[in-house]
TORDREN-854469 format. One record per residue: x, y, z of N, C-alpha, C in turn; residue in three letters; residue number from 1. Coordinates in steps of 0.001 Angstrom, whole numbers. Layout:
BEGIN
(node (X Y Z) (X Y Z) (X Y Z) ALA NUM)
...
//
This chain:
BEGIN
(node (-46926 -60476 67937) (-45527 -60130 67928) (-45364 -58635 68050) UNK 1)
(node (-44264 -58230 68675) (-43988 -56809 68839) (-43493 -56214 67524) UNK 2)
(node (-43826 -54958 67297) (-43368 -54284 66076) (-41988 -53665 66259) UNK 3)
(node (-41556 -53488 67510) (-40211 -52967 67787) (-39448 -53975 68622) UNK 4)
(node (-38135 -53847 68599) (-37307 -54762 69382) (-37419 -54446 70866) UNK 5)
(node (-37031 -55394 71660) (-37085 -55216 73109) (-36065 -54170 73542) UNK 6)
(node (-36273 -53578 74688) (-35365 -52564 75218) (-33998 -53174 75494) UNK 7)
(node (-32961 -52410 75227) (-31614 -52867 75514) (-30875 -53373 74298) UNK 8)
(node (-31543 -53526 73170) (-30845 -53960 71971) (-30420 -52747 71155) UNK 9)
(node (-29372 -52928 70395) (-28827 -51832 69600) (-28811 -52216 68136) UNK 10)
(node (-29158 -51285 67278) (-29120 -51547 65846) (-27740 -51245 65269) UNK 11)
(node (-26884 -50538 65987) (-25594 -50114 65470) (-24430 -50879 66091) UNK 12)
(node (-24670 -52057 66629) (-23639 -52785 67350) (-22729 -53642 66492) UNK 13)
(node (-22822 -53515 65165) (-22019 -54374 64292) (-20765 -53629 63842) UNK 14)
(node (-19668 -54350 63734) (-18419 -53779 63265) (-17601 -54903 62636) UNK 15)
(node (-16745 -54556 61688) (-15928 -55576 61031) (-14686 -55872 61864) UNK 16)
(node (-14142 -57050 61653) (-12935 -57444 62364) (-11735 -56677 61828) UNK 17)
(node (-10717 -56411 62656) (-9530 -55716 62175) (-8745 -56586 61200) UNK 18)
(node (-8102 -55951 60216) (-7394 -56682 59169) (-5883 -56728 59394) UNK 19)
(node (-5363 -56003 60358) (-3945 -56036 60743) (-3017 -55754 59557) UNK 20)
(node (-3322 -54686 58828) (-2502 -54287 57690) (-1334 -53435 58174) UNK 21)
(node (-354 -53225 57288) (746 -52321 57593) (2103 -52978 57459) UNK 22)
(node (3124 -52217 57852) (4508 -52679 57766) (4798 -53587 58952) UNK 23)
(node (5300 -54784 58675) (5615 -55754 59724) (7107 -55774 60050) UNK 24)
(node (7963 -55539 59058) (9407 -55465 59267) (9893 -54124 58736) UNK 25)
(node (10596 -53367 59562) (11048 -52037 59193) (12479 -52078 58669) UNK 26)
(node (12955 -50943 58162) (14273 -50870 57548) (15367 -51252 58528) UNK 27)
(node (16305 -52091 58069) (17419 -52534 58893) (17156 -53816 59649) UNK 28)
(node (15898 -54234 59751) (15595 -55479 60459) (15929 -56669 59564) UNK 29)
(node (16346 -57763 60187) (16698 -58958 59424) (15444 -59768 59135) UNK 30)
(node (15475 -60469 58017) (14324 -61246 57584) (14760 -62654 57191) UNK 31)
(node (13829 -63589 57312) (14041 -64955 56871) (13242 -65186 55592) UNK 32)
(node (13484 -66299 54951) (12745 -66622 53727) (11264 -66798 54073) UNK 33)
(node (10403 -66123 53330) (8967 -66228 53530) (8395 -65269 54553) UNK 34)
(node (9227 -64451 55188) (8734 -63500 56178) (7907 -62412 55504) UNK 35)
(node (6771 -62099 56090) (5921 -61030 55569) (6536 -59694 55959) UNK 36)
(node (6717 -58821 54972) (7292 -57502 55226) (6181 -56458 55336) UNK 37)
(node (5242 -56462 54373) (4139 -55497 54378) (2860 -56217 53985) UNK 38)
(node (1780 -55937 54729) (442 -56371 54336) (-314 -55125 53918) UNK 39)
(node (-887 -55137 52701) (-1488 -53924 52155) (-2683 -54259 51275) UNK 40)
(node (-3496 -53259 51008) (-4589 -53345 50048) (-4194 -52509 48847) UNK 41)
(node (-4013 -53136 47712) (-3491 -52440 46553) (-1982 -52389 46636) UNK 42)
(node (-1339 -51996 45539) (121 -51991 45514) (657 -50605 45838) UNK 43)
(node (442 -50144 47056) (980 -48863 47505) (2507 -48912 47538) UNK 44)
(node (3046 -50029 48017) (4491 -50254 48033) (4750 -51392 47057) UNK 45)
(node (5757 -51224 46188) (6019 -52244 45181) (7223 -53089 45577) UNK 46)
(node (7287 -54300 45035) (8333 -55257 45387) (9618 -54940 44634) UNK 47)
(node (10736 -54968 45346) (12045 -54747 44751) (12832 -56049 44698) UNK 48)
(node (14130 -55950 44938) (15030 -57100 44858) (14757 -58077 46001) UNK 49)
(node (14654 -59355 45665) (14435 -60455 46620) (13125 -60343 47381) UNK 50)
(node (12140 -59656 46810) (10817 -59518 47420) (9784 -59885 46368) UNK 51)
(node (8746 -60626 46762) (7661 -60992 45858) (6341 -60503 46440) UNK 52)
(node (5321 -60423 45555) (4004 -59977 45973) (3022 -61141 45890) UNK 53)
(node (2274 -61364 46970) (1263 -62414 46997) (-10 -61965 46323) UNK 54)
(node (-1011 -62844 46256) (-2241 -62529 45537) (-3075 -61450 46238) UNK 55)
(node (-2873 -61253 47534) (-3571 -60181 48246) (-2665 -58973 48441) UNK 56)
(node (-1645 -58816 47567) (-697 -57696 47560) (221 -57685 48775) UNK 57)
(node (335 -58791 49492) (1275 -58905 50600) (2689 -59042 50055) UNK 58)
(node (3627 -58277 50595) (5020 -58360 50176) (5773 -59262 51150) UNK 59)
(node (6510 -60239 50618) (7251 -61182 51455) (8645 -61400 50875) UNK 60)
(node (9550 -61842 51734) (10950 -62031 51349) (11153 -63406 50734) UNK 61)
(node (11980 -63469 49697) (12345 -64758 49102) (13794 -65103 49388) UNK 62)
(node (14472 -64255 50149) (15858 -64486 50522) (16087 -63878 51900) UNK 63)
(node (16937 -64480 52694) (17264 -63935 54012) (18175 -62728 53837) UNK 64)
(node (18000 -61731 54692) (18828 -60533 54614) (18231 -59404 55432) UNK 65)
(node (18588 -58174 55083) (18090 -56996 55782) (17139 -56229 54877) UNK 66)
(node (16084 -55676 55470) (15056 -54940 54741) (15551 -53527 54464) UNK 67)
(node (15304 -53044 53243) (15628 -51656 52908) (14496 -51063 52083) UNK 68)
(node (14256 -49759 52270) (13215 -49040 51546) (13853 -47969 50687) UNK 69)
(node (13257 -47693 49530) (13711 -46623 48650) (12507 -46108 47875) UNK 70)
(node (12729 -45090 47046) (11664 -44567 46196) (12110 -44606 44745) UNK 71)
(node (11131 -44695 43849) (11412 -44689 42418) (10245 -44029 41695) UNK 72)
(node (10502 -43570 40475) (9431 -43031 39648) (8793 -44173 38880) UNK 73)
(node (7459 -44267 38966) (6731 -45341 38291) (5821 -44714 37257) UNK 74)
(node (5902 -45195 36028) (5091 -44655 34949) (3717 -45313 34958) UNK 75)
(node (2661 -44513 34909) (1299 -45015 34885) (861 -45257 33443) UNK 76)
(node (-306 -45880 33257) (-779 -46209 31923) (-1149 -44985 31097) UNK 77)
(node (-1529 -43896 31753) (-1897 -42685 31017) (-695 -41802 30698) UNK 78)
(node (518 -42284 30970) (1721 -41532 30658) (2231 -40675 31801) UNK 79)
(node (1426 -40496 32834) (1872 -39708 33977) (2798 -40548 34857) UNK 80)
(node (3472 -39887 35777) (4383 -40580 36677) (3984 -40331 38117) UNK 81)
(node (4317 -41286 38968) (4129 -41108 40411) (5359 -41647 41122) UNK 82)
(node (5602 -41151 42320) (6719 -41637 43129) (6203 -42799 43973) UNK 83)
(node (6820 -43954 43817) (6382 -45155 44526) (7479 -45613 45482) UNK 84)
(node (7052 -46175 46619) (7993 -46761 47572) (8312 -48183 47104) UNK 85)
(node (9581 -48562 47280) (10048 -49891 46887) (10702 -50530 48100) UNK 86)
(node (10374 -51795 48390) (10993 -52518 49481) (11859 -53637 48898) UNK 87)
(node (13087 -53760 49402) (14037 -54760 48937) (14658 -55480 50125) UNK 88)
(node (15223 -56645 49856) (15976 -57395 50857) (17388 -57586 50311) UNK 89)
(node (18377 -57112 51058) (19791 -57203 50623) (20503 -58253 51459) UNK 90)
//
């Protein structure tokens, strides 16, 4: 058996599949019940009125309406605060 691979093969040819994260419905767009608004890793954007978060932190609408974004101060466990984005459906 050969100790090296045959010519033409690459050791660096592997890559992961794309995860298609990000905002799916932007501000002012209309939404239906169950429509995915944001797909994210971690809770970068938090759920507001008429929006719920799935187990993979996906934000989806529970009521038909228009998407709106805002910001709020969120208190962390160590007492510090951060400004968080909030998505709502009106």
